[in-house]
C-alpha positions as CSV (number, residue, x, y, z in Angstrom):
1,M,-56.6,179.0,-185.4
2,P,-56.0,179.7,-181.7
3,E,-54.8,176.7,-179.9
4,L,-54.9,175.8,-176.2
5,P,-52.4,178.5,-175.0
6,E,-54.2,181.3,-176.8
7,V,-57.7,180.1,-175.6
8,E,-56.4,179.9,-172.0
9,T,-55.0,183.4,-172.3
10,V,-58.4,184.7,-173.4
11,R,-60.0,182.8,-170.5
12,S,-57.7,184.4,-168.0
13,A,-58.5,187.9,-169.3
14,L,-62.3,187.3,-169.4
15,A,-62.7,185.4,-166.1
16,P,-62.3,188.5,-163.8
17,V,-64.9,190.4,-165.7
18,M,-67.4,187.6,-166.2
19,E,-67.3,185.4,-163.2
20,G,-69.9,186.3,-160.5
21,N,-71.7,188.8,-162.8
22,R,-75.0,188.5,-164.7
23,F,-75.7,189.0,-168.3
24,A,-77.9,192.1,-168.2
25,R,-78.4,192.2,-171.9
26,I,-77.4,190.1,-174.9
27,E,-77.3,191.3,-178.5
28,A,-76.8,188.9,-181.3
29,R,-76.5,191.0,-184.4
30,R,-76.9,188.2,-186.8
31,P,-78.7,184.8,-186.8
32,D,-75.5,182.8,-187.0
33,L,-71.8,182.5,-187.0
34,R,-70.3,179.2,-188.4
35,F,-73.6,177.7,-187.2
36,P,-76.9,179.2,-186.2
37,F,-77.2,180.4,-182.7
38,P,-79.2,178.1,-180.4
39,D,-83.0,178.8,-180.2
40,D,-83.9,181.7,-177.9
41,F,-80.2,182.5,-177.5
42,E,-80.6,186.0,-176.1
43,A,-83.5,185.1,-173.8
44,R,-81.7,182.1,-172.3
45,L,-78.7,184.1,-171.4
46,T,-80.4,187.3,-170.1
47,N,-80.1,187.5,-166.3
48,A,-78.0,184.3,-166.1
49,R,-75.1,184.6,-163.6
50,V,-71.7,183.3,-164.7
51,E,-70.6,180.9,-162.0
52,G,-67.3,180.1,-163.6
53,L,-65.4,180.4,-166.9
54,G,-63.4,177.4,-167.9
55,R,-61.8,175.8,-170.9
56,R,-61.9,172.5,-172.7
57,G,-59.4,172.0,-175.4
58,K,-59.8,175.0,-177.7
59,Y,-63.3,175.9,-176.3
60,L,-64.4,178.4,-173.7
61,I,-67.1,177.3,-171.2
62,A,-69.1,179.7,-169.1
63,D,-71.1,177.7,-166.4
64,L,-74.4,179.6,-165.8
65,S,-76.8,179.8,-162.9
66,T,-79.6,178.5,-165.2
67,G,-78.1,175.0,-165.3
68,E,-76.8,175.6,-168.8
69,S,-73.3,176.2,-170.1
70,L,-72.4,178.7,-172.8
71,I,-69.8,177.1,-175.1
72,M,-67.7,179.5,-177.3
73,H,-65.2,178.7,-180.0
74,L,-63.0,181.3,-181.5
75,G,-62.6,179.7,-185.0
76,M,-60.0,181.3,-187.2
77,S,-60.4,185.0,-186.4
78,G,-62.7,185.3,-183.5
79,R,-61.8,187.4,-180.5
80,F,-63.3,189.2,-177.5
81,V,-62.9,192.8,-176.6
82,I,-63.7,194.1,-173.1
83,E,-65.1,197.6,-172.9
84,G,-65.9,199.6,-169.8
85,G,-64.7,199.3,-166.2
86,L,-61.0,199.4,-166.2
87,H,-60.8,198.5,-169.8
88,S,-61.0,200.4,-173.1
89,A,-61.8,199.4,-176.6
90,I,-58.4,198.1,-177.9
91,G,-57.8,196.3,-181.1
92,P,-54.9,194.3,-182.6
93,N,-51.5,195.9,-182.3
94,G,-52.7,198.1,-179.5
95,K,-54.6,200.6,-181.8
96,A,-57.8,202.1,-180.7
97,K,-60.8,200.1,-181.9
98,P,-63.8,201.8,-183.6
99,P,-66.9,202.0,-181.3
100,K,-68.7,199.5,-183.5
101,S,-67.5,197.2,-186.3
102,K,-69.4,195.3,-188.8
103,H,-67.7,192.3,-187.5
104,D,-68.9,192.8,-183.9
105,H,-71.5,190.0,-183.9
106,V,-72.4,189.5,-180.3
107,V,-72.5,191.9,-177.4
108,F,-72.6,190.8,-173.7
109,E,-73.6,193.5,-171.3
110,L,-72.8,192.5,-167.7
111,T,-73.9,193.8,-164.3
112,S,-70.9,194.9,-162.4
113,L,-69.6,197.8,-160.2
114,Y,-68.8,199.5,-163.5
115,P,-70.7,199.2,-166.8
116,V,-69.0,196.4,-168.8
117,R,-69.5,195.0,-172.2
118,I,-67.8,192.1,-173.8
119,I,-67.9,192.1,-177.6
120,Y,-67.3,189.1,-179.8
121,N,-65.7,190.1,-183.1
122,D,-65.2,187.6,-185.9
123,P,-64.4,188.8,-189.5
124,R,-64.4,185.3,-190.9
125,R,-67.3,183.9,-188.8
126,F,-65.8,180.5,-188.3
127,G,-66.3,180.7,-184.5
128,F,-69.6,179.6,-182.9
129,M,-71.6,179.6,-179.7
130,D,-73.8,176.9,-178.3
131,L,-75.8,176.3,-175.1
132,V,-76.0,172.9,-173.5
133,P,-77.0,171.4,-170.1
134,S,-74.1,171.8,-167.7
135,D,-74.6,168.3,-166.3
136,A,-74.2,166.8,-169.8
137,L,-71.1,168.7,-171.0
138,E,-68.9,165.7,-171.4
139,E,-71.6,163.9,-173.5
140,C,-72.4,166.8,-175.8
141,R,-71.4,166.7,-179.4
142,H,-68.5,169.1,-178.9
143,F,-66.7,167.1,-176.2
144,K,-68.0,163.5,-176.4
145,A,-65.0,162.2,-178.4
146,M,-62.4,164.7,-177.1
147,G,-59.2,163.4,-175.6
148,P,-57.7,164.4,-172.2
149,E,-56.7,167.9,-171.2
150,P,-52.8,167.9,-171.5
151,L,-52.4,170.2,-168.4
152,S,-54.7,168.0,-166.2
153,S,-54.3,164.8,-164.2
154,H,-56.2,163.0,-166.9
155,F,-53.2,163.2,-169.2
156,S,-50.2,161.0,-168.5
157,A,-47.3,159.3,-170.3
158,M,-49.1,156.0,-170.1
159,R,-52.2,157.3,-171.7
160,L,-50.3,159.0,-174.5
161,N,-48.3,155.8,-175.2
162,D,-51.5,153.8,-175.2
163,A,-53.0,156.1,-177.8
164,L,-49.9,155.9,-179.9
165,K,-49.3,152.2,-179.9
166,P,-52.0,151.2,-182.5
167,R,-51.4,154.2,-184.8
168,A,-49.4,153.7,-188.0
169,A,-50.0,157.4,-189.1
170,P,-47.3,160.0,-188.8
171,I,-46.9,161.2,-185.2
172,K,-47.6,164.8,-186.4
173,A,-51.1,163.8,-187.7
174,V,-51.9,161.7,-184.6
175,L,-51.1,164.6,-182.2
176,L,-53.4,166.9,-184.2
177,D,-56.2,164.4,-183.6
178,Q,-58.3,166.0,-180.8
179,R,-59.4,162.5,-179.7
180,V,-55.8,161.7,-178.6
181,V,-55.1,165.0,-176.7
182,A,-57.2,168.1,-176.5
183,G,-56.2,171.5,-177.6
184,L,-53.0,170.8,-179.6
185,G,-52.7,172.4,-183.0
186,N,-50.1,172.9,-185.7
187,I,-47.9,175.4,-183.9
188,Y,-47.4,173.5,-180.6
189,V,-47.1,170.0,-182.2
190,C,-44.3,171.3,-184.4
191,E,-42.6,172.8,-181.4
192,A,-43.1,169.8,-179.2
193,L,-41.8,167.4,-181.7
194,F,-38.7,169.5,-182.1
195,R,-38.0,169.7,-178.4
196,A,-38.5,165.9,-178.1
197,G,-36.1,165.3,-181.1
198,I,-38.9,163.3,-182.9
199,S,-39.3,163.4,-186.6
200,P,-42.9,164.4,-187.7
201,R,-42.7,161.6,-190.3
202,R,-42.1,158.9,-187.7
203,Q,-45.0,156.4,-187.3
204,A,-46.9,157.1,-184.0
205,K,-46.5,153.5,-182.9
206,S,-42.8,153.8,-183.1
207,V,-42.9,156.7,-180.7
208,A,-44.7,154.7,-177.9
209,G,-42.3,153.9,-175.2
210,R,-39.4,156.0,-174.0
211,R,-39.8,158.5,-176.9
212,G,-43.5,158.8,-175.9
213,E,-42.5,159.4,-172.2
214,R,-40.2,162.2,-173.3
215,L,-42.8,163.6,-175.7
216,Y,-45.4,163.7,-172.8
217,G,-43.2,165.9,-170.7
218,V,-42.3,168.2,-173.6
219,I,-45.9,168.8,-174.6
220,I,-46.7,170.0,-171.1
221,D,-43.5,172.3,-171.1
222,V,-44.3,173.8,-174.4
223,L,-47.9,174.6,-173.5
224,R,-46.9,176.1,-170.2
225,D,-44.2,178.2,-171.8
226,A,-46.7,179.5,-174.4
227,I,-49.3,180.4,-171.8
228,E,-46.7,182.2,-169.8
229,A,-45.9,184.2,-172.9
230,G,-49.5,185.1,-173.6
231,G,-49.8,182.7,-176.5
232,S,-48.6,183.3,-180.1
233,S,-49.9,186.3,-182.0
234,L,-50.1,185.2,-185.7
235,K,-52.4,187.3,-187.9
236,D,-55.6,187.8,-186.0
237,F,-54.9,186.7,-182.4
238,A,-54.9,189.2,-179.5
239,N,-56.3,188.6,-176.1
240,A,-59.4,190.3,-174.6
241,D,-57.3,193.0,-173.1
242,G,-55.9,193.8,-176.6
243,E,-52.5,192.5,-175.7
244,L,-50.5,190.4,-178.2
245,G,-48.9,187.2,-177.3
246,Y,-45.1,186.8,-177.5
247,F,-44.4,183.0,-177.8
248,Q,-43.9,183.5,-181.6
249,H,-40.6,185.1,-180.7
250,R,-39.5,181.8,-179.2
251,F,-40.5,179.5,-182.0
252,D,-37.7,176.9,-182.6
253,V,-39.1,175.6,-185.9
254,Y,-42.6,176.8,-186.6
255,D,-42.7,179.3,-189.5
256,R,-38.9,179.3,-189.8
257,E,-38.5,177.5,-193.1
258,G,-35.0,178.2,-194.5
259,E,-33.6,179.6,-191.3
260,D,-30.9,178.1,-189.2
261,C,-31.7,175.6,-186.5
262,R,-31.0,177.1,-183.1
263,I,-29.4,173.9,-181.9
264,C,-27.4,172.5,-184.8
265,G,-27.3,175.3,-187.4
266,K,-28.8,173.2,-190.2
267,I,-31.7,174.7,-192.3
268,I,-35.3,174.3,-191.0
269,S,-37.4,172.4,-193.4
270,R,-41.0,172.5,-194.4
271,I,-43.3,169.7,-195.7
272,I,-47.0,169.3,-196.1
273,Q,-48.7,166.7,-193.9
274,S,-52.5,166.2,-194.0
275,G,-52.8,169.5,-195.8
276,R,-50.9,171.4,-193.1
277,S,-47.4,172.8,-193.1
278,T,-45.0,171.0,-190.9
279,F,-41.7,172.7,-189.8
280,F,-38.8,170.6,-188.5
281,C,-35.0,170.1,-188.4
282,S,-34.1,166.9,-190.2
283,N,-30.8,166.8,-188.3
284,C,-32.1,167.1,-184.7
285,Q,-35.4,165.2,-185.2
286,R,-35.2,161.5,-185.9
């Protein structure tokens, strides 16, 4: 599933095309994705101007002139493709994308200097879209219990330590909890724990303190590095311009089971935690 860096990469590609323009026409080609579309979905979006395109955790948020916000989640395989203007239909691996795919589920046609369409493609249909009042975003079901944005002023070493102190669960599982910090997923938690030298098996409460302060800084550094590299392209991910991310070439531990640790030369291990693969170096991480 795309994590914060991948979603931020998509946001950066879509924003210049969407912001300041209106939805001239909306076509939802099926009644649902992971969940049914909101009532009157097409009508509520038609002629609405996109005032801004933001992100909360792994969600994209388009603030509209109608007083509503369009919330979009990519799920496992969802992606946007920009057609028209200075863009062409490009698919994964830079190959030309067919004019229409059976997995193109939503089409947004925007008013612009050049005709532009943004197509939402999702083979597995685990993504979803919702419309909520803009002034009630933080209280909606998607964000009400969500933790702080790690790249914002709302996230701090003190806040992270406070969240870790009462938790006896493994630090890996706690960092995946979106109530603790928003947007982190399996890839970047593995990478952050390696850089911080913290075992994924260690109880979260034992990380609070100096280890927590170190982990706080590392989380920010890992996310910024990944965004700069355009995210990580594993399986389905490519951004809205058709470009692949490159952070997977910088992985220290993720998906490197059996390979040598770049720091100590020991073998990278894999274990299962909460049904997810955890990659780590048992020598470097304590």
